[in-house]
C-alpha positions as CSV (number, residue, x, y, z in Angstrom):
1,M,86.1,-52.5,40.0
2,T,85.8,-50.5,36.7
3,D,85.2,-46.8,36.4
4,R,83.8,-45.7,33.0
5,T,82.6,-42.7,31.2
6,T,80.8,-43.2,27.9
7,F,79.7,-40.9,25.1
8,T,77.6,-42.6,22.3
9,G,76.4,-41.6,18.9
10,I,78.8,-38.6,18.7
11,P,79.3,-37.1,15.1
12,V,82.9,-36.7,14.0
13,T,83.9,-35.2,10.7
14,N,87.3,-36.1,9.1
15,S,89.5,-33.8,7.0
16,E,87.6,-34.8,3.8
17,G,84.3,-33.6,5.3
18,V,82.9,-37.1,5.8
19,E,80.8,-37.4,9.0
20,K,80.5,-40.7,10.9
21,Y,79.0,-41.5,14.4
22,F,81.4,-42.7,17.1
23,D,81.1,-44.2,20.6
24,F,83.7,-43.2,23.2
25,E,84.6,-45.0,26.4
26,V,87.1,-43.8,28.9
27,G,87.9,-45.7,32.0
28,K,90.2,-47.4,34.4
29,E,90.4,-51.2,34.8
30,G,92.2,-52.8,37.7
31,E,95.9,-53.0,37.2
32,S,95.7,-52.1,33.5
33,G,95.3,-48.4,34.3
34,K,93.5,-45.8,32.3
35,Y,92.3,-46.4,28.7
36,A,90.2,-44.9,26.0
37,R,88.2,-47.0,23.5
38,I,86.9,-45.3,20.3
39,T,84.5,-47.3,18.1
40,M,82.9,-46.6,14.7
41,D,81.2,-49.0,12.2
42,G,82.6,-52.1,13.9
43,C,86.2,-50.7,14.1
44,Q,87.9,-49.6,17.2
45,L,90.9,-47.7,18.5
46,I,92.3,-48.4,21.9
47,L,94.5,-45.8,23.6
48,D,96.4,-45.6,26.8
49,E,96.2,-42.9,29.5
50,D,98.5,-40.6,27.4
51,L,96.3,-41.2,24.3
52,A,99.0,-43.2,22.7
53,Y,98.0,-46.0,20.3
54,I,97.7,-49.5,21.9
55,K,95.8,-51.4,19.2
56,G,92.9,-51.2,16.8
57,D,91.6,-51.3,13.3
58,L,90.0,-47.9,13.0
59,P,91.2,-46.3,9.7
60,E,94.1,-43.9,10.2
61,Q,92.2,-41.0,8.6
62,W,89.8,-41.1,11.7
63,H,92.4,-41.2,14.4
64,K,93.1,-37.5,14.8
65,P,89.5,-36.2,14.4
66,A,88.2,-38.9,16.8
67,I,90.9,-38.1,19.4
68,S,90.2,-34.4,19.1
69,K,86.5,-35.0,19.6
70,L,87.3,-37.2,22.7
71,L,89.4,-34.5,24.2
72,F,86.6,-32.0,23.6
73,L,84.0,-34.2,25.2
74,L,86.2,-34.8,28.3
75,E,86.7,-31.1,28.7
76,V,83.0,-30.4,28.4
77,D,82.3,-33.2,30.9
78,R,84.9,-31.9,33.3
79,N,83.5,-28.3,33.1
80,K,80.0,-29.7,33.7
81,D,81.1,-31.3,36.9
82,D,82.8,-28.1,38.1
83,N,79.5,-26.2,37.9
């Protein structure tokens, strides 16, 4: 069984002011545990449950802004469920 939360078409701006649209997926798969998958323009970044790098080809300049946006989305989603 797989549990997933997805956010698609989310704008992210890097430190140079460039904006791209990202898709985010957070979930849990069997014995593998929790993960996050961030994709943009055919590139991806896979993170473990502590948001540590597992693998991916997403350019480094997008790692921090994308992870920050993911944390923001998860916080908003969590607060929505509390209300």
